[in-house]
Backbone as CSV, one residue per row, in Angstrom:
resi,resn,N_x,N_y,N_z,CA_x,CA_y,CA_z,C_x,C_y,C_z
1,UNK,0.832,-1.107,-0.034,-0.012,0.077,-0.048,0.901,1.280,0.026
2,UNK,0.611,2.129,-0.934,1.394,3.463,-0.933,0.713,4.527,-0.386
3,UNK,1.354,5.645,-0.310,0.745,6.836,0.430,-0.450,7.340,-0.432
4,UNK,-0.415,7.256,-1.742,-1.599,7.767,-2.496,-2.792,6.926,-2.162
5,UNK,-2.644,5.646,-1.945,-3.837,4.811,-1.555,-4.403,5.167,-0.161
6,UNK,-3.452,5.547,0.704,-3.925,5.947,2.066,-4.697,7.285,1.968
7,UNK,-4.293,8.169,1.091,-4.935,9.443,0.942,-6.209,9.455,0.146
8,UNK,-6.410,8.397,-0.654,-7.628,8.308,-1.575,-8.732,7.453,-0.922
9,UNK,-9.704,8.180,-0.459,-10.761,7.510,0.319,-11.544,6.503,-0.526
10,UNK,-11.711,6.772,-1.850,-12.379,5.845,-2.593,-11.626,4.555,-2.846
11,UNK,-10.300,4.598,-2.932,-9.576,3.483,-3.202,-8.947,2.749,-1.957
12,UNK,-9.244,3.369,-0.752,-8.659,2.778,0.413,-9.388,1.524,0.814
13,UNK,-8.560,0.449,0.923,-9.111,-0.878,1.413,-8.663,-1.071,2.868
14,UNK,-9.558,-0.955,3.897,-9.175,-1.070,5.259,-8.538,-2.443,5.479
15,UNK,-8.916,-3.473,4.841,-8.338,-4.794,5.005,-6.872,-4.767,4.809
16,UNK,-6.361,-3.905,3.898,-4.931,-3.898,3.618,-4.146,-3.322,4.764
17,UNK,-4.794,-2.467,5.550,-4.075,-1.900,6.668,-3.760,-2.897,7.708
18,UNK,-4.391,-4.005,7.791,-4.113,-5.093,8.712,-3.358,-6.327,8.180
19,UNK,-2.943,-6.088,6.869,-2.211,-7.159,6.145,-0.803,-6.792,6.216
20,UNK,-0.011,-7.536,6.954,1.421,-7.222,7.167,2.239,-7.312,5.789
21,UNK,1.775,-7.983,4.845,2.414,-8.000,3.479,2.133,-6.686,2.741
22,UNK,1.083,-6.073,3.035,0.723,-4.852,2.368,1.187,-3.553,3.134
23,UNK,1.277,-3.598,4.361,1.467,-2.328,5.148,2.107,-2.736,6.469
24,UNK,3.167,-2.052,6.802,3.883,-2.266,8.068,4.523,-0.947,8.438
25,UNK,4.297,-0.706,9.733,4.956,0.482,10.288,5.457,0.139,11.702
26,UNK,6.434,0.744,12.191,6.896,0.614,13.561,6.253,1.726,14.359
27,UNK,5.498,1.425,15.337,4.888,2.430,16.131,5.685,2.572,17.408
28,UNK,6.425,3.644,17.576,7.097,3.834,18.840,6.144,4.425,19.862
29,UNK,6.069,3.827,21.070,5.201,4.284,22.132,5.836,5.709,22.488
30,UNK,5.040,6.704,22.337,5.543,8.019,22.548,4.897,8.653,23.831
31,UNK,4.176,7.928,24.586,3.579,8.422,25.759,4.719,8.997,26.733
32,UNK,4.396,10.282,27.160,5.349,10.860,27.954,6.660,11.456,27.301
33,UNK,6.664,11.276,25.925,7.875,11.824,25.244,7.949,13.337,25.289
34,UNK,9.148,13.941,25.347,9.355,15.342,25.114,9.545,15.532,23.627
35,UNK,9.855,16.845,23.209,10.095,17.140,21.803,11.328,16.363,21.254
36,UNK,12.391,16.315,21.981,13.484,15.739,21.503,13.304,14.188,21.307
37,UNK,12.598,13.550,22.189,12.220,12.145,22.066,11.252,11.809,20.847
38,UNK,10.303,12.713,20.664,9.480,12.692,19.491,10.249,12.817,18.186
39,UNK,11.263,13.631,18.192,12.026,13.880,17.051,12.913,12.596,16.727
40,UNK,13.363,11.970,17.749,14.105,10.742,17.631,13.155,9.659,17.128
41,UNK,12.026,9.547,17.612,11.106,8.518,17.167,10.688,8.758,15.741
42,UNK,10.575,9.976,15.333,10.349,10.186,13.892,11.512,9.783,12.993
43,UNK,12.753,10.064,13.411,13.934,9.635,12.700,13.890,8.126,12.520
44,UNK,13.775,7.381,13.724,13.785,5.966,13.780,12.747,5.320,12.868
45,UNK,11.481,5.924,12.822,10.421,5.429,11.937,10.824,5.681,10.518
46,UNK,11.454,6.687,10.250,11.857,6.997,8.799,12.932,6.053,8.272
47,UNK,13.708,5.340,9.188,14.697,4.382,8.788,14.028,3.243,7.980
48,UNK,12.742,3.009,8.367,12.040,1.872,7.775,11.346,2.126,6.415
49,UNK,11.332,3.383,6.116,10.620,3.747,4.744,11.404,2.948,3.625
50,UNK,10.631,2.391,2.732,11.175,1.616,1.616,11.952,2.343,0.596
51,UNK,11.561,3.562,0.416,12.038,4.445,-0.672,13.246,5.220,-0.238
52,UNK,13.862,5.018,1.044,14.881,5.824,1.495,16.158,5.599,0.768
53,UNK,17.039,6.613,0.493,18.262,6.370,-0.157,19.483,6.521,0.782
54,UNK,20.600,6.171,0.401,21.798,6.140,1.237,22.159,7.484,1.856
55,UNK,22.001,8.526,1.045,22.214,9.889,1.593,21.337,10.302,2.694
56,UNK,20.036,9.875,2.596,19.014,10.168,3.580,19.361,9.392,4.860
57,UNK,19.838,8.130,4.689,20.159,7.269,5.846,21.355,7.880,6.620
58,UNK,22.266,8.270,5.823,23.488,8.949,6.468,23.139,10.163,7.331
59,UNK,22.238,10.967,6.836,21.750,12.172,7.466,21.015,11.736,8.748
60,UNK,20.144,10.681,8.664,19.457,10.200,9.826,20.410,9.642,10.853
61,UNK,21.382,8.844,10.404,22.396,8.297,11.392,23.102,9.458,12.165
62,UNK,23.536,10.505,11.458,24.142,11.538,12.027,23.247,12.274,13.111
63,UNK,21.953,12.438,12.776,21.034,13.093,13.712,20.820,12.236,14.881
64,UNK,20.641,10.913,14.696,20.505,10.013,15.789,21.671,9.977,16.820
65,UNK,22.880,10.141,16.204,24.057,10.220,17.081,24.077,11.494,17.838
66,UNK,23.740,12.658,17.102,23.790,13.896,17.737,22.800,13.980,18.918
67,UNK,21.685,13.286,18.675,20.603,13.301,19.722,20.758,12.171,20.772
68,UNK,21.826,11.348,20.576,22.094,10.237,21.620,20.930,9.360,21.791
69,UNK,20.496,8.711,20.638,19.198,8.051,20.474,19.389,6.541,20.994
70,UNK,20.380,6.163,21.698,20.675,4.801,22.025,19.414,4.047,22.633
71,UNK,18.835,4.651,23.737,17.813,4.034,24.386,16.602,3.871,23.606
72,UNK,16.155,4.712,22.727,14.974,4.654,21.899,15.216,3.618,20.805
73,UNK,16.522,3.595,20.339,16.787,2.550,19.311,16.685,1.140,19.793
74,UNK,17.112,0.908,21.081,17.054,-0.321,21.744,15.547,-0.756,21.953
75,UNK,14.756,0.212,22.374,13.343,-0.091,22.576,12.626,-0.341,21.301
76,UNK,13.087,0.398,20.237,12.374,0.210,18.912,12.737,-1.236,18.378
77,UNK,14.000,-1.726,18.569,14.254,-3.037,18.203,13.367,-4.059,18.878
78,UNK,13.221,-3.852,20.268,12.472,-4.893,21.027,10.991,-4.755,20.545
79,UNK,10.502,-3.678,20.080,9.064,-3.536,19.764,8.808,-3.877,18.387
80,UNK,9.864,-3.899,17.518,9.622,-4.151,16.099,9.007,-5.488,15.835
81,UNK,7.971,-5.524,14.978,7.232,-6.748,14.742,7.869,-7.762,13.799
82,UNK,8.651,-7.126,12.778,9.139,-7.990,11.673,10.755,-8.104,11.922
83,UNK,11.213,-9.249,11.537,12.706,-9.446,11.541,13.381,-8.398,10.728
84,UNK,12.788,-8.043,9.582,13.486,-7.073,8.609,13.555,-5.690,9.293
85,UNK,12.521,-5.378,10.096,12.600,-4.093,10.871,13.739,-4.140,11.910
86,UNK,13.743,-5.242,12.651,14.767,-5.414,13.677,16.088,-5.270,13.044
87,UNK,16.328,-5.859,11.851,17.614,-5.939,11.221,18.027,-4.507,10.786
88,UNK,17.098,-3.735,10.230,17.478,-2.343,9.817,17.811,-1.507,10.997
89,UNK,16.994,-1.742,12.113,17.240,-0.867,13.274,18.632,-1.320,14.003
90,UNK,18.930,-2.643,13.944,20.213,-3.125,14.581,21.358,-2.442,13.686
91,UNK,21.274,-2.416,12.419,22.230,-1.876,11.508,22.458,-0.410,11.900
92,UNK,21.255,0.224,12.086,21.356,1.648,12.372,22.108,1.900,13.647
93,UNK,22.201,0.975,14.672,22.958,1.080,15.799,24.328,1.270,15.667
94,UNK,24.927,0.363,14.866,26.400,0.449,14.535,26.752,1.674,13.550
95,UNK,25.744,1.887,12.633,26.040,2.968,11.657,25.947,4.378,12.170
96,UNK,25.331,4.545,13.399,25.287,5.790,14.070,26.586,6.092,14.765
97,UNK,27.307,5.050,15.092,28.547,5.284,15.950,28.328,5.471,17.389
98,UNK,27.033,5.237,17.764,26.798,5.379,19.310,27.461,4.233,19.999
99,UNK,27.686,4.418,21.382,28.231,3.520,22.235,27.156,2.584,22.804
100,UNK,27.189,1.329,22.438,26.241,0.364,23.021,26.859,-0.662,23.968
101,UNK,27.916,-0.130,24.645,28.627,-1.057,25.635,27.638,-1.554,26.631
102,UNK,26.725,-0.760,27.215,25.841,-1.191,28.330,24.668,-2.143,27.716
103,UNK,24.644,-2.389,26.379,23.665,-3.191,25.654,24.245,-4.440,25.122
104,UNK,25.535,-4.858,25.555,26.160,-5.927,24.925,25.391,-7.243,25.125
105,UNK,24.758,-7.454,26.225,23.936,-8.695,26.449,22.771,-8.778,25.466
106,UNK,22.071,-7.665,25.244,20.985,-7.598,24.312,21.515,-7.952,22.893
107,UNK,22.586,-7.340,22.424,23.132,-7.633,21.085,23.808,-9.053,20.935
108,UNK,24.317,-9.552,21.976,24.737,-10.978,22.006,23.542,-11.909,21.817
109,UNK,22.474,-11.633,22.479,21.265,-12.397,22.202,20.701,-12.269,20.818
110,UNK,20.776,-11.037,20.320,20.349,-10.849,18.931,21.267,-11.509,17.855
111,UNK,22.502,-11.572,18.210,23.482,-12.251,17.283,23.234,-13.761,17.265
112,UNK,22.494,-14.383,18.229,22.168,-15.661,18.136,20.883,-15.978,17.364
113,UNK,20.406,-14.977,16.708,19.071,-15.169,15.887,19.314,-16.207,14.846
114,UNK,18.250,-16.839,14.574,18.199,-17.729,13.305,18.297,-17.012,12.074
115,UNK,17.864,-15.726,12.082,17.909,-14.935,10.777,19.347,-14.451,10.580
116,UNK,19.925,-14.809,9.403,21.360,-14.506,9.213,21.593,-12.993,9.233
117,UNK,20.738,-12.176,8.518,20.990,-10.784,8.565,20.892,-10.098,9.829
118,UNK,19.989,-10.464,10.523,19.769,-9.870,11.984,20.971,-10.304,12.805
119,UNK,21.482,-11.516,12.757,22.612,-11.951,13.465,23.763,-11.160,13.105
120,UNK,24.016,-10.926,11.813,25.114,-10.240,11.276,25.246,-8.868,11.784
121,UNK,24.089,-8.222,11.802,24.027,-6.708,12.192,24.343,-6.598,13.636
122,UNK,23.755,-7.599,14.441,23.887,-7.646,15.864,25.449,-7.884,16.225
123,UNK,26.020,-8.862,15.478,27.424,-9.175,15.695,28.293,-7.918,15.378
124,UNK,27.919,-7.100,14.301,28.662,-5.927,13.983,28.569,-4.852,15.077
125,UNK,27.354,-4.758,15.789,27.240,-3.887,16.904,28.235,-4.312,18.028
126,UNK,28.240,-5.589,18.294,29.148,-6.102,19.358,30.614,-5.873,18.978
127,UNK,30.963,-6.088,17.800,32.324,-5.929,17.391,32.736,-4.410,17.446
128,UNK,31.850,-3.494,17.434,32.037,-2.120,17.372,32.026,-1.452,18.753
129,UNK,31.698,-2.335,19.757,31.650,-1.897,21.223,33.137,-1.629,21.571
130,UNK,33.378,-0.442,22.147,34.731,-0.051,22.542,34.840,0.234,23.995
131,UNK,33.712,0.280,24.715,33.786,0.546,26.169,34.273,-0.602,26.974
132,UNK,34.483,-0.395,28.252,34.923,-1.360,29.186,33.706,-2.217,29.563
133,UNK,33.847,-3.565,29.608,32.678,-4.406,29.943,33.113,-5.090,31.215
134,UNK,32.173,-5.052,32.174,32.423,-5.633,33.432,32.648,-7.163,33.172
135,UNK,33.547,-7.663,34.017,33.896,-9.134,33.963,32.692,-10.058,33.987
136,UNK,31.778,-9.763,34.944,30.493,-10.546,35.122,29.675,-10.480,33.876
137,UNK,29.504,-9.349,33.309,28.692,-9.191,32.141,29.390,-9.910,30.949
138,UNK,30.706,-9.801,30.884,31.369,-10.466,29.758,31.280,-12.021,29.920
139,UNK,31.280,-12.551,31.161,31.102,-13.996,31.375,29.739,-14.340,30.903
140,UNK,28.729,-13.556,31.126,27.309,-13.881,30.728,27.191,-13.897,29.247
141,UNK,27.920,-12.899,28.544,27.861,-12.859,27.167,28.410,-14.071,26.502
142,UNK,29.550,-14.455,27.029,30.249,-15.718,26.573,29.360,-16.948,26.643
143,UNK,28.684,-17.085,27.853,27.891,-18.168,28.137,26.676,-18.190,27.167
144,UNK,26.115,-17.004,26.835,25.002,-16.880,25.902,25.468,-17.315,24.579
145,UNK,26.616,-16.845,24.148,27.179,-17.155,22.774,27.464,-18.624,22.663
146,UNK,27.961,-19.271,23.776,28.380,-20.666,23.633,27.150,-21.537,23.633
147,UNK,25.989,-21.088,24.194,24.838,-21.922,24.248,23.846,-21.511,23.053
148,UNK,24.381,-20.705,22.264,23.540,-20.270,20.966,23.281,-21.477,20.121
149,UNK,21.987,-21.588,19.732,21.505,-22.686,18.890,21.334,-22.290,17.491
150,UNK,21.780,-21.149,17.052,21.563,-20.578,15.734,22.232,-21.405,14.678
151,UNK,21.660,-21.564,13.587,22.268,-22.221,12.396,23.437,-21.442,11.761
152,UNK,23.555,-20.203,12.143,24.537,-19.413,11.586,25.987,-19.519,12.364
153,UNK,26.505,-20.748,12.128,27.684,-21.075,13.061,28.876,-20.152,12.776
154,UNK,29.077,-19.609,11.519,30.166,-18.765,11.454,30.025,-17.410,12.211
155,UNK,28.780,-17.009,12.373,28.505,-15.752,13.107,28.661,-16.176,14.600
156,UNK,28.190,-17.224,14.989,28.398,-17.572,16.429,29.906,-17.678,16.789
157,UNK,30.582,-18.433,15.905,32.063,-18.524,16.196,32.726,-17.179,16.243
158,UNK,32.468,-16.270,15.320,32.989,-14.900,15.385,32.563,-14.218,16.600
159,UNK,31.374,-14.389,17.154,30.935,-13.836,18.250,31.692,-14.290,19.479
160,UNK,31.763,-15.565,19.572,32.625,-16.189,20.737,33.925,-15.678,20.774
161,UNK,34.692,-15.636,19.560,36.044,-15.222,19.507,36.124,-13.757,19.952
162,UNK,35.220,-12.891,19.451,35.214,-11.528,19.784,35.085,-11.328,21.350
163,UNK,34.144,-12.099,21.926,33.971,-11.905,23.367,35.158,-12.470,24.167
164,UNK,35.751,-13.535,23.698,36.836,-14.084,24.386,38.057,-13.129,24.370
165,UNK,38.204,-12.431,23.212,39.265,-11.498,23.098,39.205,-10.305,24.031
166,UNK,37.998,-10.018,24.393,37.713,-9.010,25.336,38.079,-9.394,26.723
167,UNK,38.012,-10.709,27.074,38.208,-11.301,28.388,39.799,-11.318,28.609
168,UNK,40.612,-11.218,27.643,42.052,-11.314,27.896,42.625,-10.057,28.405
């Protein structure tokens, strides 16, 4: 369903609005949001637009970094209904250059996804983490990775190696 169909009352088919193959949007819960948080939510939702080009993406990544959108990005990934949406949002996490050190457990679990693209983007976030990780947290991430049942064995192996390197 495109924007013209949404605006044309005569051609609007309400059934399409509930068909995930026809229409999908990430709805960020904005209750209690201030203006900055609403701006961030708008930027995150625009990442999922099908017609967005690379230059627009780069501008959005820059603005998300400027606004320190880490928390809302994480919540958006958690609430995203489709794996494709989660994948795009996970990619945005590393492409913004934000620090996701405090979210290493979350991204380690995502890297164990059965979906190759999502697992790869989550692994990339983990690989780009530069902050100091507490020993206890690092032990948990290694345990999660070692118990990972994903068919993406090369990603799992890379994840385990990356985490073990951090423990040295």
